N, C-alpha and C positions, 0 to 999 in steps of 0.2 A: 085752813079756811078761817081767816081772821073774824073774830067776834061770833063764831059758831062753836062755843066751848064744848058742846057735847059730841061734836064730830071730830075733834082734834086728835091727831096722832103725830108721832115724830115724823113719819113718812109724809103725811099730808102737809105738815108745817114746812118741811123742806121743799116739797113739790110746789107749794104756793110761791115761795121765795124764788124757786127756779123759774117758774113761769114769768114772774115780773123781771127777773134778771135777763131772760131771753128777749123779752119785749124791749128792754132798755138797750140791749146790744143791737137789736134789729133797727130800731127807730132813731138811735143816737150813736151811730157807729164811729163818729169822729169827735164826739164830745167826751171830755174827761168825766168819768162817773166815780163818785165817792160814796160807796155804799155804807150804810149803818143799819144795824138791826135794832128792833124795838121789842116791847113787851109781848107782842103777839106772834113773834117768831118762835118763842119757846113753847114747849108743851110740858105741863099745862101752862096756859097763858099767864103772864105776869110773874112767873117763877123762874129763877135762875140761880143755880148753885154750882159753882165752878167744878167741884169734883165729879159731878154726874152729868154735866152738860157738854162734854167733849163732842158728842154727836152733832150738837148745834154749831159750835164754833168751828169745828173741822168741816162740817158740811157747807156752811156759808163761806168759809175761806176757800174751799175748793171751787164752788160755783162762781165766786167773785175774783178768782185768781187772775182772769184777763184784765181786771181793773187795777190790780195791786202790784207793787214792787215786790221783790223777793223778801225783803225785810218786813214789809207790811203784811205779807201773807203769813209769815211765821208768828208775829204777835197776834194777828187776828185768829189764827188757828189755835193758839194756846191760851189766849186771854180775852178775845173778843174786842180788842182795841188795836189801833195802828196809827202810824204817821207816814206821810210821803210828800214829796214835792209834787204839786200839780202843774207847776211851770216854774221856771227859774225865779227864785226869790219869794215864792208863795208856797207855803206848807200847810197841810191840813193835819190836824190831830183828831182822830175819831175815838171817843171814849165809850166804854161799855157802861152805859147808864143803868143797866139792869142791876149792877152791883149796889146801887143806892136807891133803887126805885121803891117808893113808899108802899106799893101793893105787893112787893116781893117779900114774903115773910121770912125768907132766908136771910135778908138783910138784918134781921133782929138777932141772928146768932152772934155770939161774942167774938168769933174769929173774923176779923176784917183784913186779914193778911193779903188776900187777893186784891181788894180795893186799895189797900195801902200801897201795894207794889205798883198798881196801875198809876196812882197819883204821884208816886216817887218817879216813875218812868216819865210821866207827862211833865213833871217839873224839870227833869233833865233835858227832855226834848225842847221845852220852852227856853231853857238857858242856852242850849246850843243854837237854837234859832236866833236868839238875840245876838249872840256872837257872830253869826253868819249874816246878820242884817236881813233876816227873812221876815216877811209878814206871815202871820199864823191865823188860820181859821180853826176854831175849836168847835167840834161838832159832836152832838150826841142825840139820842132820841127824846129823852126827857130829863130835865134837871133833877139831880138827887133831891129827894124829899118832896117833890112836886105831887100834889094830891088833887089837882083840879084842872 
């Protein structure tokens, strides 16, 4: 339940995302859907720490699987980010913006290896997209460091 911090649980967070996912599937059955999660999918809200948030990335990847390619599903499941072609010549890259979100105090920890790996992966995807002459849409929930 977004913005109701005292009622949040892992189960309720996933249930809210599931409800929205089902509505999207029902009302937009032929529209490509590119899901991205934000700071209120996590429990507690605003916090994301890769070693302990497998329940979130796995849960969202499973419910969003109908929208994702097999490769996109795997990186979403393990890191909360993915890429895929949405039509020939048009690629999306979805980043896990929680890794640099200003209100995620885990971002202050000295180990940034998960974020570093995601950005190295994104650099590789962008390089390959350039070689393939693809247009790229870069998507995330909130830019790193944004505080307003």
